[in-house]
Phi, psi and omega in degrees: 000313182293327179290327176295320178294316178298318178298317178296319180295315179297322178294317180296319177297317178297318178294321178301310180297324178293319177294321176298319178296319179295318177296320178297322178295328181277318191266336184286151195278330184224173185296330182290317176293321179293320177296323177296314180297317182292319185283325182276300187290318181294323178297313178297318180298313180295321181294320178295319180293317178295322177294321177297320178294319178299315179297318180297312181294321181293318183280314185287315187254359181056038179237130173267113183264104182292337178295322177293321177295319176295322176299316176302314183296314183288325175295319178299323182278319192269326185295311178295323179294319177297317177297320178295316180293323177295317179295318179293322178294320177296319179294320179295331178277354176091019177292126185287149173284168175298148183303326185267011176293139184267332187215140174241087185295326179293321178292322178297320178293322178296318180296327180277349182091011179262125177221000000 
């Protein structure tokens, strides 16, 4: 019974973070903010849902599914790196920041010769 409640709570938390990521992709003004929303919130959302699935399979069927654990691990590693690379590629192509952005750290590093 308690494991069913925990599975439900983890699933709800994961869905919440995924919905926040989707709203962020729609409402945020530029690609850099959108990449941040997608890489942070979506990663947390997917990880919570995968953990809930892992817990459910482990408790209900008494099977430890290593594929779900590998999915958690690879999402944790690849999603933030992918978001970072997309933002850097957009900056390298000259995609402008939002008008009200206060700081362009990548441009400052470029000006200093750090890349």
